[in-house]
N, C-alpha and C positions, 0 to 999 in steps of 0.2 A: 657157597650150599648146592651140592651136585642135586643131578638130576635126578635121583632117589628120593632124595629127601624133600624138595619142591613136591614128587607125585605122591610121598607118605602124608606130606603135610594137606595135600589136597584132598585126600582122599577120607580122610581125618573129619573135612568139613561136612557138615549137615547138606541133608538131599535141596535143600531152600538155597543155601549158599553157591553148592556147586550150580544149580541152576541160573542163579544172576550173576555168574563167573562165565558161565558158558553165552550169554546174553549178553554180555558186555563185548566179551571176543566174538562174537558173530559182526555185531556191528561195526569193528574196526574194519579201517580201509587202507588201502595201500596211499602213501602219498603220490602227488601232484605231481606230474616230471616240472620244473623248475620253468620259469617263461624266458625269452630268448635274450633279455638282456642278462639275466644271470647264467645262463649257458654261456653267455661271449664271454662274463667278466671271468667265470669258472675256467673258460677254453686258455682264457690268455694266462691265466696264475697258471694254472699245468704247464702251458708250452712256455712260459718265461723260465718257469721253474728248470725244466729239463732244458733248454736251448742256456740257462746260467750257468748250470750242472757241466755242459758238454762244451762250454767255450772256457771255462774255467778250468775243468778239469785234463783237457789240451792243453792249455799254457802250465799248468803244473807238473805233468808227464813231461813235457817238454824240457824248464828246469830241473828235473831228476833225470832225465837223461842227460841233460849238459855234466850236471856235477857225479853221474855215476852210483845214483842211490838208485836202491828197489823201489820198482813202480807196481810190484804185483796186486798192490791193495786196488791201487787206486784205476789200474786198468779196467778191472770188470764193471767199475762206476759209472765211467766212461763212455765205453760200449752199451751199456744196460741203457744209460740217458740217448745214445743214438739209436738204438733198436727203438726204443719208446717214441720219439719222435717221427720215425721214419714209420712206424704202425700207425701213430693219428695222422700222420701226412697220408699215408696212401689212403685211396680208393679204397671203399667197401666193397669184396666181392659178391656181398651180401645183395647189394644193390647193383649190382654189374655194371660200376664205373668202370672208367676205361682210365 
């Protein structure tokens, strides 16, 4: 449904329905940040996935180069995984890490 259709549908509602919707929306809050064990699990999943992509990609690149095959599709994936891992493991400049 397009935004214009949603807005038109909302405008067609009665004033009481609009007030009820506004009250319901105003009580919504953002999600709480995950707790430490959940953050650790998410970190492990993300870093493990990127490391697996990096190691598997390097091995596959090596095999493709040995067989004189095209590597143009795989190279961005490997370099992207390397860049993402580097960014995750580097200290945050906002925190003034060394």
